[in-house]
Each structure stands twice: as C-alpha cells, then as structure tokens.
TINUGU-753573 format. One record per residue (C-alpha): residue in one letter; x, y, z. Coordinates in steps of 0.25 Angstrom, whole numbers, plus 5000, padded with zeros to 4 digits. Example, Ala and Ser with C-alpha at 12.3 -4.5 7.8 and 13.67 -1.06 7.14 Angstrom:
! TINUGU-753573
A504949825031/S505549965029/
***
This chain:
! TINUGU-753573
X530650745627/X530350635636/X531150565648/X532550605644/X533550575655/X534850655656/X535950615667/X537250665663/X537850775653/X539150835651/X539450945642/X540850965638/X541351095632/X542651155626/X543251175614/X544851195614/X545751155625/X546551275629/X547951275624/X549051305634/X550051385627/X551251435636/X552151535631/X553151495641/X553751635646/X553551675659/X552451585661/X551551635650/X550451555645/X549051555638/X547851455636/X547151455623/X545751405619/X544751415608/X543351455613/X542651415599/X542851305589/X543651355577/X542651385565/X543051465552/X542351605551/X541851605566/X542451665579/X543451575587/X543551625601/X544851595609/X545351615623/X546751635629/X547151635644/X548551695647/X549451715658/X550651785661/X550951835647/X552151925645/X551952035635/X550752015627/X550051885622/X549251875609/X548451775601/X548551755585/X547751655577/X548551585565/X548051495555/X548651375547/X548151325533/X547551185530/X548951165524/X549551195538/X550151325535/X550151435546/X549651565539/X549851665551/X548851745558/X547351705556/X546651835551/X545151855555/X545351875570/X544351975576/X545352065582/X546852085584/X547451975593/X547352035607/X548552025617/X548552005632/X549752005643/X549851945656/X548651845659/X547251845655/X546251785644/X546051825631/X545051785621/X544851815606/X544151775594/X544651755580/X543851725568/X544451605558/X544451655545/X543851565534/X545151525526/X545051405516/X546451355521/X546251385536/X546651255543/X547051285558/X547251405567/X548251425579/X548451535589/X549751585593/X549851655606/X551051745608/X551651855617/X552351975613/X552652105618/X551552185610/X550652065606/X551152065592/X551451925585/X552751985579/X553352005593/X553051875600/X553951825610/X553151695613/X552051615607/X551251495608/X550351425598/X548951345599/X548851215592/X548151225578/X546751245578/X545951165566/X544651195560/X544551055554/X544950925559/X546450915561/X547250835550/X548050715555/X548750675543/X549150745531/X548050755520/X548550685507/X547350735499/X547850875499/X549250935500/X548950995513/X549851015524/X549850935538/X549751025548/X550450995562/X550251035576/X551351115582/X552551035585/X552751085599/X554151075605/X553851155618/X552751245622/X552951385619/X554351355613/X554751265602/X553751225591/X553551205577/X552451175567/X552651085555/X551751075543/X551851005529/X551551095516/X551050975508/X550850825509/X551950715511/X552250645499/X553250545499/X554550585490/X554150735489/X554550845498/X553750875510/X553751025515/X553651055530/X553451185535/X554051195550/X553651315558/X554451325572/X554651425583/X555551445595/X556251325593/X557451305603/X558551215598/X558351165584/X557151115578/X557150995568/X556250925560/X556250765556/X555250685548/X554950535553/X554250445546/X553350325550/X553150185543/X551850115540/X551750065555/X551750215560/X553150195566/X554150305565/X555450275557/X556250385561/X556750505551/X556150505538/X557350505527/X557250575514/X557050725520/X557750825509/X558450885520/X558750885535/X557750965542/X558251085547/X558551115562/X557651245566/X557751335577/X556951465582/X555751495574/X555451495560/X554851405548/X555551295540/X555151225527/X555651075529/X555550985516/X555550835517/X555350715508/X554450605513/X555150475507/X554350375499/X554450255510/X553550135509/X553350135523/X553250285526/X551850295532/X552050445538/X552950535543/X553150645555/X554050755558/X554750785570/X555050925575/X556250915586/X557151025594/X558650985596/X559951065598/X560551035585/X559350995576/X559650855579/X558450755581/X559250665590/X559550785600/X558050835599/X557550905612/X556050905607/X555250855596/X553850845591/X553150765580/X552150795569/X551050705567/X551250585557/X551150635541/X550750545531/X551350545516/X550350565505/X549750425502/X550050365514/X548850335524/X549050375538/X549250265548/X548250255559/X549050275571/X548450255585/X548750365595/X549850315605/X549350265619/X549550375628/X550550345640/X549550405649/X548750275649/X549450155652/X549550055640/X549349935649/X548049985654/X547349925641/X547649795646/X546849805659/X546049935659/X544649965656/X544250095647/X544550195658/X545750205668/X544850175679/X544550035675/X545949995676/X545949875686/X546549915700/X547049795709/X546249765722/X546549675734/X545449575738/X544949675748/X544749775737/X545949865741/X546649925729/X548149865727/X549149915720/X549649865706/X550549925697/X550649885683/X551849805679/X553049885675/X553349885660/X554749925656/X554650025644/X555750055634/X555850135621/X556850105610/X558050175615/X558450125629/X559450185637/X560150115650/X560450195662/X561350135673/X561750235683/X562750145691/X563450085678/X563050165666/X563850275659/X563350395651/X564350355642/X563650225637/X562550235627/X561450185637/X560850095627/X561149955634/X561149925650/X562649895647/X562850045642/X561950115650/X562050255654/X562250315668/X561350425666/X560050465660/X560250575648/X559450675656/X560050665668/X561050785670/X562150695675/X562250615662/X563650645656/X563350595642/X562950685630/X562250665618/X561650525624/X560850445615/X559550445622/X558550335623/X556950335625/X557150235637/X558050245649/X558250115657/X558850135671/X559550025678/X558849945689/X559649935701/X560350065699/X560050205705/X560150325695/X560550445701/X560150565693/X559050655687/X558550645674/X557950765667/X557150705656/X557450785643/X556550715632/X555250655629/X554750525624/X553550515615/X552250455616/X552450295616/X553850325616/X554350385630/X555550405636/X555750305647/X556450295659/X556350145665/X557150025671/X557249895665/X556949775675/X557949695667/X559149795668/X559549805683/X558949765696/X558149835706/X557649985704/X558150085694/X558150195703/X558250345699/X558750415712/X558850565715/X559950535726/X561350505727/X562150405735/X563050465746/X564450415741/X565150505750/X565850475764/X564950505776/X565750575787/X565450595803/X564750725804/X564950765818/X566150855816/X565350935806/X564250965816/X564551075825/X563351085834/X562750985844/X561950875836/X561550745842/X562150625836/X563050715826/X564050595828/X563150505820/X563050605808/X563750575795/X563950685784/X564450675769/X564650785759/X563650795747/X563850935742/X562851055742/X562351025728/X561350925735/X560250935745/X559750795749/X558450815756/X558350655757/X559350555762/X559150405761/X559850285766/X559850145758/X560050035767/X559849885764/X558949925752/X558050015762/X557950165758/X557950255772/X557650405771/X558550485780/X557750605783/X558350745786/X558750785800/X557650835808/X556950855821/X556250775827/X556850655820/X555550605816/X555250485808/X553950435801/X553550345811/X551950345812/X551350305799/X550150385802/X550850515806/X551950555798/X552450665808/X552250595820/X553750615825/X553750765821/X553850855832/X552750945837/X552551095839/X552251125854/X551851275849/X551851355837/X551751505836/X552051605825/X552851745826/X553351845816/X554751865814/X555751935804/X556151825794/X557051875782/X556652005785/X555051985785/X554151965796/X553751805795/X552851715803/X553751625811/X553151485815/X553851455829/X553551305833/X553851265848/X554451125851/X555251095864/X555950975857/X556551075848/X557251155859/X558451075858/X558751095843/X559851165838/X559251295833/X560451345827/X560651235818/X559151225814/X558951345808/X558451325794/X558051185796/X556651145790/X555351145799/X554151045794/X552951075802/X551551035802/X550551165802/X549051195807/X548451175793/X547851065785/X548750975776/X549750995787/X550950945778/X552250995786/X552751115780/X554351155780/X554951285785/X556351335789/X556751335803/X557051475808/X557451455822/X557251355835/X557351415849/X557851345861/X556451325865/X556051245853/X555451355845/X555551325830/X555351445821/X555051425806/X554151505795/X553051405791/X552551415777/X551451515777/X550451445768/X550151345779/X549651375794/X550851365803/X551051245813/X550351235826/X550651175839/X550651015838/X551051025823/X552250935820/X553650975814/X555050945812/X556351005808/X557350955798/X558550975790/X559751025799/X560950945804/X560650985818/X559350895816/X560150775813/X560150705826/X559750555823/X559950445813/X559250445800/X559450595797/X560150675787/X560450825785/X561150895773/X561851025774/X561751095761/X562651205765/X563951095767/X563350985757/X563450885770/X562450775772/X562350735786/X561750595789/X561350505800/X560850365795/X559850275801/X560550205813/X561650305810/X562450205803/X563750255794/X563150325781/X564450265774/X563950135774/X562550185769/X561950205756/X561450355757/X560550425747/X560450565746/X559350645737/X559950735727/X559050745715/X557550795714/X557150705703/X557450575695/X556750605683/X556350745679/X555450765665/X555050905661/X554450935648/X554550795643/X553550695639/X553350545636/X554250485647/X553950345655/X554850325667/X554650175671/X555050085682/X556150175689/X556350205704/X556550335710/X557250375723/X557850475732/X557350615726/X557750735733/X556650825738/X557250965736/X558351045741/X557551175747/X556351095755/X555651225759/X555651285745/X555251155739/X554051145748/X553451275744/X553651245729/X553451095726/X553151095711/X554751065708/X554750955718/X555750845716/X555250705712/X555850575707/X555150605693/X554750755690/X553950805678/X553850955674/X553051025664/X552650965650/X552750815652/X551750715645/X551650565644/X552550535658/X552350395663/X553050355676/X552850215679/X553350095688/X554450185696/X554750185710/X554850315718/X555450315732/X556150385743/X555950515735/X555350655735/X554250645725/X554050525715/X553450605702/X553250755701/X552650815689/X552250965687/X551951055676/X552951165682/X552951255670/X551651335666/X551051275652/X551551135654/X550851005653/X550950865661/X550250755654/X550150615652/X550850585666/X550750435671/X551250385685/X551050245687/X551450115693/X552450175702/X552850155716/X553250265726/X553650255741/X554450365751/X554250485743/X554250605751/X553150685745/X552450595734/X552450515722/X551850605711/X551550755711/X550950805697/X550650945696/X550351065685/X551051155694/X549851245697/X549851305711/X549351415719/X550751495715/X550651445701/X549251485696/X549751525682/X550451385681/X549651325669/X550151185666/X549451055665/X549450915670/X548450845661/X548550695662/X549150605672/X548950465679/X549550415691/X549350265692/X549650145701/X550750205709/X551150145723/X551550255732/X551850235747/X552450325758/X552450465750/X552450605754/X552950575768/X554250635766/X555050705776/X554750825770/X553350825764/X553250935752/X552151015747/X551350905739/X550950855753/X551550715752/X550450675741/X550750535734/X550150575721/X549750715718/X549250775705/X548950925703/X548050975692/X548050865682/X546950865671/X546750705670/X547350625681/X547150485685/X547750435698/X547550285700/X547950155705/X548950225715/X549250155728/X549850265739/X550150225754/X550650325765/X550650455759/X550950585767/X549950665758/X548850635748/X548950495741/X548350555728/X548050705727/X547350765714/X547250915711/X546550895698/X546451005687/X546451145695/X547251205706/X546051275711/X546251225725/X547451315727/X547351435718/X546551485707/X546551385695/X545951465682/X546451345672/X545351285664/X545351135665/X544351075655/X544650925660/X545150875674/X544950725677/X545550655688/X545450495692/X545950445705/X545650305707/X546050165713/X547150225721/X547550175735/X548050285746/X548350245760/X548850325771/X548950455764/X549050585772/X550250555781/X550750695781/X549550785777/X548150805780/X546950875773/X547150795760/X546650655756/X547250525753/X546650545739/X546350685736/X545750775724/X545750915721/X544951005711/X544550975698/X543750855694/X543150755690/X544050675699/X543750525699/X544250465712/X543850315713/X544250185719/X545350235728/X545750195742/X546250305752/X546550245766/X546950315779/X547150455776/X548050535785/X548050685787/X548450685802/X548350825809/X549250805821/X548850955826/X547450935825/X547550795831/X548450835844/X547650955846/X546250915846/X546250805856/X544850825862/X543950725857/X542750835854/X543750915845/X544150805836/X543350765823/X543750675812/X544750765805/X545550805818/X546750705817/X546750695802/X546250765791/X546550665779/X545550595769/X545550485760/X544950555749/X544950715748/X544350795738/X544950935740/X544151035733/X543850945720/X542750955710/X541950835704/X542650715711/X542150575709/X542550485721/X542150345722/X542350205725/X543450245735/X543950195748/X544450275760/X544850205773/X545350265786/X546250205797/X545650275808/X544350355811/X544550385826/X544550535827/X545350545839/X546450465833/X547650535824/X547250435814/X545850465811/X545550465797/X544850595793/X543850565781/X543850475769/X543350595760/X543650745761/X542950835751/X543250985750/X542651095742/X542351025729/X541150975723/X540550875712/X541050755719/X540450615719/X540850535731/X540250385730/X540550235733/X541650265741/X542050185753/X542550255766/X543050195779/X543550225793/X543650385793/X543250485803/X542450545792/X541950495778/X541850615770/X542250765774/X541650855763/X542250995767/X541751125760/X540951065750/X540851165737/X539451145733/X538851005735/X538750925722/X539450805729/X538850665730/X539250555740/X538650425737/X538850275740/X540050285750/X540350195762/X540750285775/X541250175786/X541750195799/X541750355799/X542050385813/X541550535814/X540850595802/X540350525790/X540150635781/X540650785784/X540050875774/X540451015775/X540951005789/X542151105787/X542151245785/X540751265782/X540651365794/X541351465783/X540351445772/X539051505770/X538051395767/X537051505762/X537951555751/X538851435749/X537951325751/X538151175748/X537251115738/X536850995744/X535750965733/X536850925724/X537350815734/X537050675738/X537450585749/X536950445747/X537150295747/X538250295756/X538550195767/X538950235781/X539450125790/X540150125803/X540150225814/X540050375813/X539750495823/X539250585812/X538550555799/X538750685792/X538950835793/X538550935783/X538951075789/X540051145796/X539751135811/X538451065808/X537650955812/X538550825811/X537350715808/X537650595816/X536450525811/X536450475797/X535050505794/X535150635800/X536250665791/X535450615778/X534250695782/X535150815781/X535650775767/X534250775763/X533950905770/X535050965760/X534450895748/X535650815744/X535250735731/X535450615738/X535350625753/X535250485757/X536750465762/X536650325762/X536650225773/X537150175786/X537750035787/X538049965801/X539249885796/X540549905788/X540349895773/X541649835771/X542249695771/X543449755780/X543749895780/X544749885791/X545649815782/X545149895770/X544349795763/X543149895758/X542449785750/X540949795754/X540449695764/X539349585759/X538049655762/X538649795766/X537649905765/X538549965754/X538449865745/X537649905731/X537550045737/X538650105728/X538250215719/X538350245704/X538750385702/X538950435689/X540450495687/X540650575674/X542050565666/X542750715668/X542750775653/X543150905648/X542551045650/X541250985656/X540251095655/X538951025660/X538850895668/X537550855676/X537150715683/X535550725685/X535450695700/X534150705707/X534150815717/X533550785730/X532050825734/X531950975736/X533251005730/X533451105717/X533251015705/X534651045698/X535650945691/X537050985696/X538051015685/X539250935688/X540250985677/X541551035681/X542451105671/X543651165678/X543751295669/X544451425673/X543251455681/X543651355691/X544751435698/X544751385712/X544051285719/X543451365729/X542551425718/X542251305710/X540951295717/X540451425712/X540551385698/X539251365690/X538851225691/X537851205678/X536751145687/X535551115679/X534251155684/X533051055683/X531951125677/X530351075678/X530950955684/X530850865698/X531450765704/X530750655697/X531450695685/X532750635690/X532850475688/X533950365689/X534950355679/X536050265675/X537150325682/X536950355696/X536150255705/X536050355718/X535150455713/X534150485701/X535250535691/X534450565679/X533450675674/X532250645666/X532050755655/X530550745653/X530350865642/X529850965653/X531050975662/X532451015660/X533851045667/X534451175663/X535651265667/X535551405661/X536551465651/X536651585661/X537051485673/X538151415665/X538851555659/X538551645671/X539751725677/X540351695690/X541151775700/X541851675709/X542351705724/X543051605734/X544051625745/X545351555745/X546551565753/X545851685761/X545551765749/X544351785741/X544551755726/X543551795715/X543451795700/X542351795689/X542051705678/X541251735665/X540251635663/X540451635648/X541751585650/X541351465657/X541351335649/X539851305649/X538751215643/X538751305631/X539351225619/X539351335608/X540651325604/X541351205610/X541351055608/X540550975619/X540150845624/X538750805630/X538650675638/X537350615645/X536750495649/X535250505645/X534050415643/X533050465633/X531650405632/X530950415619/X530350545614/X529850585600/X530250735603/X531650715608/X532250835615/X533450905621/X534250845632/X535450935634/X535251085627/X536151215629/X535651305618/X535051435615/X535151465601/X536551395601/X536951275610/X536751125609/X535751015612/X535850865615/X534450805612/X533550695609/X532950675595/X531650625592/X532250505586/X532950465598/X534350515594/X535250625602/X535550755595/X536550855598/X536350995593/X537051125591/X536351255590/X536851375584/X536351505576/X536851435564/X536051305566/X535951175573/X536751055572/X536350925577/X536950785578/X536150665582/X536550525590/X536550405581/X535750315592/X534450345598/X534250365613/X532850345614/X532950205620/X532750225635/X534150195638/X535250285645/X536250335634/X537650395636/X537550505627/X538750585622/X538650715613/X539850785607/X540050905599/X541450935593/X541451065585/X542651015578/
***
C-alpha cells in the first residue's frame, strides 16, 4: 500500500461499567463488573471487589424468562459460588445454559454467617442483564410479559420488582406479579393513566380492588382491569412507601415505564431535557458549551453578565411569610401564608397539604432551618423561590436571631482588671446557643463584630491580610507532661503579651502562621502565658511549627474585650458580652447573632430548584478547634449530603456567612449527580462560596462514593475566604474534589483568601493511595476571571488543577496572585539572598500534580515584579510533577518568572506560541527545585518528547532559562536555545525576542495585540482531543528531533486501579510506538497542527508498533511519600490494553489515503484473533474481527481514495 498518512488514533475499550452495590452495614460494599459479553453456551467471566465484609459474602446468578418470571438459581455454573470475608477481589466464571425461554439474568450479592443463601442477612442485586435488545414496550403480537427494571426505593434497603403475566387488554383483568424486599413502612401500588397527548391523568379508575399495602418481604399477585377509554393511550404503575399505605403521605416512590394496551400504538415521547443543561442555552449557544458567548469589554477584558432571573413555579404553590404568616393557614395564597416551611422543625402544623413550590415573601427575614424531606421529579422539581410581585427587597433566609433581650452594663460582673470594662454590655442568651459571629445592622449597613482578641487588629492592608497581627520574637519547643503524656509544647515569645492576664486567658485560641508552605494560620489552645510574655500551646502536629517572625493573634476570652467593636460569649453562663463600634448603646442597635449552621439542608433528595433567595448570618460551628480538623460536615447556607441529583441553585445571594454552598457524599456508596450552581452572587463569606467533595481523604480511603456531573457557571464572588478564622478548605472560593465530569465557566472572583478555582479531578492520589477505577474524567475551566487571590495562603494558584485529566483550561484571566511569605520576606533581606519567590509563592495558574492538561488562550498579569518588594508576583504558571500537558497561545505579563516547572515527571509537555512580557528575573525555570535529590541517570527527563517553540519574549529579564537544579542560568536567549537543541527537544526553536510591548496597554490590562506586534499571526494550532472513556491508545505523530529516537509518544491516560498515587504515575506503561524502517523524512505536515510535521507516511515498507509483551507486562511500583517507601505490584493481564478480544471499542483517526490497487492494513492488533482496520483495493475502509471461528468484516459506504483528509470513526458494539 502506498502513501497512507496516519495522524491520530484512539482505541476505546470496556464492556460493562462496574455497578456499586453498597450493603449498608458497617460500610460494606462491593463493585461488580462483567469481563465478557454474555453469550449462550460460552463462559462468562465476572469480577467483584469487596471491602469490609462482615461474615461471608457470596454471589449467585439468577435467571428470568422472556415472560419476566424469575426462575431462581441459574444452573450450569462451573463451580459452587465461593465466598469471601473482609476485603479483596474475587473472580468467577459461569456458563449460560441454552434455554429456549432464557430472557435475562442477574446476580445477587449477599452476606451470611456461613456463605449460604438461606441464612443471608444482607443482599444487593445487579440490574437484569439481557442477551437481546431490551424491550421498551409491551409486545402485543404475543402474550409475553413486560419486564421492568427493579423499582428501587433506596439502595440496599426497600425495593420491589413488578412484572405483568399477560398483555394488557382493555376491559379484561391484568395480573401483576409484585416481588418486594425489606419494605419499611407500607408499600402500595397504584395504576395511573396517560391520555393521547402523553399527559398523566391521575389514578386509573376501574381497579377490581384497592391495591393492598405490603410491608416486609414477599410476593403478591395484584389484579386490575384496564377500562375502555377513548383517550386511553398508556398507563404506568407507581410503587410507593408511606406510614399507612396512603399515597398522600408517601415518603418514597418509583415509577415503571409507560405501558400500552393491546392495539394502542405507543406514542413517540422525547426524553425530557435534563436540568443539567440550561434550557435557555439553545437560544444563544453553539453546539458545545464553550461556544456560549461570553461578555467582553472594548479592551477585551471579561465582563460579568448573568442570565436574567426567571421565576419558576409548579402547580401547587405555597406561600411563606415569616413575619405575618401562620402555620394555621393553608398557605395557598399570599393572604393565607404559612409562617414556616413544613420541613422546618419549628413548624407547628401537622399533616399540612404540601406543595411543589414554596414562595418566600420579599422584604422578610425567614429565621429557621429547612431539612428537605421530599424530592421532585424530572421537569417538576420542588422549588424554593421568591416572587418579585410579592413584597419588596430580598427574601432572606437567615441563620441568626435578632437580640430582643435587654442589654445591661457588665462591669459589675467582671471581677478582674480590664481596660474599658465600664463600656462593656451583656445580655442573657442561654447556653443552648454558641454564636461564633455577631453583626450590627446600622442604616442598612451590615458590620461584623469580631471576637475579642489580642492584638486588636483590623484588615487594613489589602495586600497583606495579617499586617496588624503580632509577631513572635522567638520560638522554641519543649517536652512537657500534658494530660499524663509527654507532648511537644510550642513556646512563642512576645514582650507585648507580658501584660496580659494569664489566668483569664488559659483555654483561649492561638492562631499562628508556621514555617511551612501554604501557611494558612492554624488554631491551638493556649495553655499558659508567663510574666515574660511566653505563650505556651500545642501546635497541630501535621505542620511544621511557627518560627521567629511568624505572626499570630489570640482570641475568645473576656479578658481580651478591651476595645470597641468586639464581643465574647461565655458558654458556661450563656452571657454575650459586647462593645459596639463607637461604643454606642446596643439597646438602640439591631444586633444579629449566628445560631444555626444551615438554612436549607438536602440529604438523599433530588430534583430541587432553589431560585432567587438570599442567605445571611450562618454560624460557623460551636467547637472551632474540632471543626478545623474535620471539615466535611462544615456549616453552609445550603448543604447537600449523599444521594442527591438534579439540584439547581440559581440567582441567589450569599453574604455574611460561613460557606455559601457545601455538598459532600458523606456516606460510602452515595452519588451526587447533575448539580448546577449558576448566576449567583456572593460576598463576605468566611471560607468560600462552593465546596463540592466526594469525601475521599487520607483518613477515609475506603470511602467510595461518587460526584459524577457538576456545573458551576456565571457566579459573581467577592471578598471570600478571608474570614476571622480561615478553615481547612484554605479560603478557596470554588473547590471541587474528585468530580468525574465538571464544568466551571463564566465565574468572576475578586479578593479571595485562597484559590479562586481549585479542582481536584477524579482521584485523590495526591493525598493517599486511591485504587479506584475511573473510566472517564473530564474537566472544563473556561471564561473565568480571578483577581487578587491567595490573600491568606501561599503555594497555590489563582486557578488550580490537580490529578486526572483531561482538563481543558482556556480563555481565563488570572491577575495579581498573592501568596505572601512574611517570614521569608522579613528574614532574607540581603539582595544576594533573594530570588523571584522570596516574598511570595503564589501563581496565576498552578498545575499541582495533574496529568493531561490543556492550558491555552489564557491571560495572567502581575502587579509587581520587583524581587525586593513584598508585592512581587512570583510566576504566571507553576507546573508540579505531572506530564502530558499542552501550554499554548497564553499571554503572561509582569511577573518575576513566567513559568516554574518543578520536579517534572517524564517530559511529554509542549510550550508553544506563548507571550512572556516583563519577566524581571527568569523567563523559564525548568526543574530548578529539588533536582539535587533526583538521580538523572536512573530517573531522567525525556526531553525528546518535549517542545518549546514560537514563544514571544519581550521586555527585560535577567535569565532566559534554567534546566537543572543548581545549574546554569542561561542569560542569553540563544544559549538557552542551543541547550534545548542539545537535549533534542522535538522543537527547540524556543521562539523570538521582541524589543517592544506586544499589547496595546498592558498596564491597564488591555491585552489586545498592537498592530504590527511580533506576536501577530504567530499563534499555533494544536490538536486537543476530547476526553472519552477507557482510552487504551492515543498517538499524535509528531516528528522527533534530529538524532532523537524515532518513536511516537503514547498519550492515553485511563485512570484505572493501576494508577494509585501520583508519585508513581510516571512509571506506568506508556504505549509508545517504535518506528520501524522509518526516518524523519516520513513525517510530513498534516491538517491539525501547524507548529511541527505531525503526520506519518506509511509507504508499505515502514510501520509503527508497540508489542503485545510491552502493553501486558507486569509492573512493580515503588515510590516514597510521607517519608515512607510504598510498593505494590500490578499484573499486566489485568490492564485495559489494546487487546479488544471481548469488549466493545471505537477507533478514531484522521487519515489521507492515496490510491493503491492493493490496499492494506492501517491499524492492526491480531495474532490468530484480534482486529484490523484496513483500506480495501476498491477504495473503501473495512473493520475486521478475527477469531478461531472465522473472520467478520464490515466496510464503509464511501471510498477514501480521493487525496483528501478524512475523519474516520469505526465502532464495534458486540451487543
């Protein structure tokens, strides 16, 4: 075959997604998956991973006839089902017998004391597995049964299956077989009917008897009669649970598919639009989410623009007026409004007729906590909203109470000397409250009244949050007895503290910086203060302690209430002590105290819309020290827990609270899916706006739950994460941990204590071993604007990504990242000791151990690049450990360094078409840190897989580049380029120098290119593949450098159980292709990339190959983490490889074929059995499967021998 050019190939593999089957007793669970497609008479392999099984766990296969009748155990297994206890993996094989009536089968996973099914105490079932295409409707030609999937009430608990024993004939009895298990409460069954328009019309009249109410476990035969109605077009069954079997009091429900009586043609019903995607998008958007228009100013800056508020209401509206309503009303009109929501524990009515829409009156503060107890449905969610036509102002849900008791002078109740105690007031609020926050509302302005502290600091310097804190003059550690144990006591010295009342301050909270990166202040209980100003405390052991010049303050004791604008609450007496700003009388003021930790809590509920409400004054938790150590039940205005899907929070306002929105799958086996947070505003939140997590942490490594799909869009966020007591999420405005499919777009974030946008994608392998199998992870972060982040922490980025790719980060703006390091800035004062990261260690973009990130078309700007200034912005980009990245067409301005690449794993990165302007110190710092500890002879960097080309460097700099720890800083641009050439990068040209600024006015952040700038028309085209599931092979055919090894880098990353910790990812097999009988002339330019010859010419004599031995080799992994060496082995036969002998797969490529009379193979993986994609002599493409039984081939309908590039998709579905 002649002149066939192959650019890009993806092979996708996988047969059956694992099913998570939580047994829900002590955390037991297992995942179950098939390793072969089900076929009659052929072995079927299965695999189960089990964790924390109590007793013995066993697996049985059951079968179902084509009529939907369960027939019990499936005979023909190759051996007795085996059992397992504890944790582990088991694999087995069954042979499916050739039964004429075998329709489906399913597996039962159960635990019992001895492994026998008769004595089982818990069980979970897979979905039925078909051999034929599943039936969507009842077949009317035969009297076969309609088979339904199990109607699941709750995983591992209530469930039932419903099947029909004959077709439905109007006017004749229809027999329903109901099997149910472990029903708590009473289970009922109702039939509903649809009219010709597909609209549900309610209960189906004509049932021969009222459906019975069932509880416990059993089987029931229910007979109904389908009436003869002219407009009857279908019916469906509803299974529900209620305390008394009454549908009106149901607590759970599930519905079957729509059934059709004999002779009735099924309606063509379109699937409902999922709320995950905005319905209004179709009016303005292109095909993909990133094509939605973003608002820009005339200078090209991103401008915030939310979508208009739309009032959503269901059919049954209930009105809530906290100030004037009454729970004795019916709630159906504004004039008969309720005072409370029915799910508020303070509600006094019983058996209220609920609605599907709850409207809160504007201009009224609702004071309560709503624990949502019911779900909506797709297209008909439960709605919490405010109607602009009812009331004026905001509809506020507050976690606070207004002080109504009398304030009294406190001096007579303070027995010790305290400056200004005659100005202190107190009131009795009781010991059942612990307000961590107090506010005064004066003339419409909300003012936070902080906890009493030393020193009496305020946030006065916008660039240094802790500028007014005290500093340690000296720090030492000693070992002392504490609670009967030897403990390391930290002793901080500060002469200013010598005059403090040590007796009254024992037990106060010390917040201190520490000698460590990140440097978020940590809390510790004060043990003692000596007369010399020595403060003793036990600093948290997981961080290095404070040192001289670290800053601190002390809070939360009455003896510290010595100035106006502070408060203290005594939990022993229930007294709240207060001095307001200006020391005016609090009896004439409006004072709010935080009492509740949430306004709306949603647990195990779905299909809910929260729209147009305001949230204020949420408490931050009673035990601040305990809460810091375990923050996964953190307070928040809106909190989501565990199994929640189709939740949308839109056009709400969050302010003066702890956290805006928190969502966590706190229970193992739970799923959070289809979460949308959009078009909201937030300000003055103590730790952040949104914190979404699957709960997997270094101390919860058996916690297996899933955050599947989430979108956070167009939220305006300001002054967050700078609370008085920053918590363990480090003040991040938006943080999402381990979501599978995530989009964060259009958000505007300004003045943030921590990271603006922080994404931990897929796995948690940065903190602990994470052996979960993740077939698909995909993240998009685009069109966000983050200004002034990292005001309280360092070693982070304004926009940051971690772990699994692909992550697409594009069209963002990140400006003036902080990351101030006070200790280093104040101690390293000699000019020769300072570097670009002395004063600060913060970055506009930070890739912290991620893999396969695409960072393009972004802007980063700094405010200061003077390395002697505390305001010096460190670097635009930080990349740590990972590989597989593409950085192109970005604009970086006014930093000390453009790019810091720290501890790169294995090369495989490209840096193309970027603009680096005004980098005062070093342009590119590649591997300038900790290289000394790495042996380059045994752990080298593969520079031959890298490229640095077509970049523009303008403005002054002292160093062009650094490539090795302690190595040469190449001050000359050409010298640096020659070194890149010596290391045989794919493209080592680096780029060009430009004497003048490339931008119209970078000082005012107008980054449009000047006319005639060197960067004009220098942008690069880079092919960016869309992430798909279980990618087993992926290659871009980039030409290697002269003298380099001729190979094609494997670029697939499928984060299976083999990828356990990010420190060993680089050791995994890469599927690199070795070029055989080829040379550099075989690489030519293709249609996708313009910066390098990126296509390969297959001429009939050459080929590219990765051997079967390579892709299936056994691996032994060893890495060091936390001072310990970790080792584990992985069997190559378990790896998802390029073998496609049993699974479905997809091949995708861009190809140009010149005419040949012989044809030939393009992609082939076979040896006796396998597959081959080939060009046929007639000009068609063919996909063939080979086995011992024969060859199966399918061909394309269009020829490709036309001299044009073709995008080819070849897909095999064995079902």
